[in-house]
N, C-alpha and C positions, 0 to 999 in steps of 0.2 A: 790902732794898736795891733801889733803883730801877734800871731798865734804862738803859744808855747810849744817848744819842740817836744815831740813825744818820743820817749825812749822805747823803741821796738826791738832792741838788740840785746838787752841785758837778760832777758828771760823769754820764755814762751807762755808764762802764766801772768795774768794781769787782773788787778782789781779795777773794775770800771763802775762808774756811778754818775748819776745826773739827777737834777731835781727840777721841779716845775718852775717856769718863769715867774719871777716875783714870789717864789716859794708857794705857789698855788698848788692845789691838789692835781695830780695827773690821773686819778681814778675817781669816777663818780658812781658807777654802778658795778655790780658783780661782773657783768659782761666785759667791762673795761679791763679788769684784772686778767680775765681769760684771754682777751684779745692781745694784751700786752705780752703775756707769756707765750702765746702762739706765734706772734710776730718775731720775738727774740729767738725762740726755738727754731723756727723756719730759717731765719737768717744764719744762725749758727750752723745748721745742717748744710746749707749751701756753701758756706765758707770753711767747712771742716773745723769748727771750733766747738770745744766741749765746755759745758757749764759745770763747774765744780761745786760752787756755793752760791746761794742767792738769798735775798730778802727784798720783797717789794713792799714799800711803805706807802702811806697815803700821798705824799708829795715828792717822793724820790725813790730811787732804786739802787741796789747794790748787786753786783754779780762778780764772781771770780771765774775767769774763763781761761782755758788752755788752748792755744792756737798752734796748729801744725806749722803755719806760716804767719808769724806775727804781723807782717805787712798788710794783711787783710783786715786787721782790726779797725782802722779808720773807716773803711768802706762798709763793713758790717754795721758799725754803730750808726753811721749816717743813714744807711738804708733802713735799719730797724726803727730808729727814732722817727725818721721821716714818715714811714708807713704808719706807725702807731699814731703819730700826731695828726696825720690826715684823717685817719679813722675817727679819732676822738673829736677833732674839730668839726667834722661833718655831723657826727651824732649830736653834739652839743650846740651846733650852730654858732660856733665861735671862730675867730680867725686870728692869725698871728702865731708867733712862736709858742709852742707848748713848753719847751725845755729852755732852761736858763742859758745854757751854753752848748757847744758841740758835745762834750762829755769830758769827764776827768778819768785819767787812767794812770796806774802806777804798776810797774813791773814787780812781781813777787819773786824774790830770790831766796831759795832754800826753804827747808821744812819749818824752821822757827818762824820765818816771816809768814808762811802759809798758815801756821797755827794762830799767829797774832791777828792776821786779817780775817781768818775764819771766825775767831772769837768776836772781833769787832762787828762783823756782818751779822752773826747769829744773835748778838745782844742788841742790835739796833731796834728791834720791835718792842723792847722793854718800855720805851717812852709811850707807846701807844696802848699796849695790852697789859703791862705790868709783869712782874716776875712769875707769878703763878701760872698765867696763861701762855707764857713764852713757848714752852715745848709744843703747844697745840696750835700755834699761829700758822694758819693755812698757807700764807704766802712767803714761807721761809723754808730752807732746806734743813733746819735744825731737827725737825721731827724725823726726817729721813736718817740723819746721823745718829739719832737716839734709838733708831729702829722701832719707832712708834707707828710709822706708816711706810709702806713700800715706796721706794724711789721710782719716779717716772723714768721711762726709757732714756730720756734726754739728759738726765742728771748723772754725772760720773762721780760717784762717791769714793772711788778707789784711792785716790791720792791722799785726801785728808783722812779718809776712813782708816788707812794704814797707820796713821799717827795718833788716832784717838780711840779710846775704849768706850763703846756705846753705853756701858754700865756706869761709867764715871764722867762722861763728857759734860753732862749738865752740872754736876758737882764742880768740875774744873772751871766751867764758865762762871759759876756763882762765886768762886773763890776770888777775893779781892786781889787786884794787880796794881802795881805802882802807877800805871798810866790811866786808871779809872778815875773819872771825875767824881762819881758818887758810889758808895757801896750799893750793890745791886738791890738790896732790900729797901733802900731809901728812894728808889726810882719808881714811884707810883705811876699808874697810867694817867695820861692827861684827861681822859674821859672814861667813865666806867664802861667796861666792855663785857658783854655776855658771851657765853660759849657759842651761841647761835651766830653771833656776829663774826667770830673767828672763823 
């Protein structure tokens, strides 16, 4: 089977995502989440790529990145995923592919597209933590856009931040849109989650 052609010319901003092989978890311990984040941040710095939006889930991840040179995206993703998978496999004494595929990417064209993808990424943890805990979910940039916590140096909130009002962004996310599968209030967490776990 041939690989899908990646559009690296329509934009400099991309939504990238991947999930665990056979939908398995890609994080087991708190240290895994930190290692994952560190590997991605380091690779982005090397390739001069900015992280604009993110959500790390239990078995997959989402990131919106902006590349000075989009041609570096395949190398960045290969290096980052390979380094994290080696670390995770070594620690857990497993072998084989950690990720299901190389990765998925889609160019983001224009502000409306960025708002839509940002909404999708920021709402992603609802299935895990529920609506009430969503703004406090540690492994998402939503809390940074709501100005509930300071953004790390590696997160560039300028582009989406210019399009959203931190006072109303959560309300805007909760408002039902035609593409939503379920009203947000109907999306209960899969397992009860305490604030300590978040």
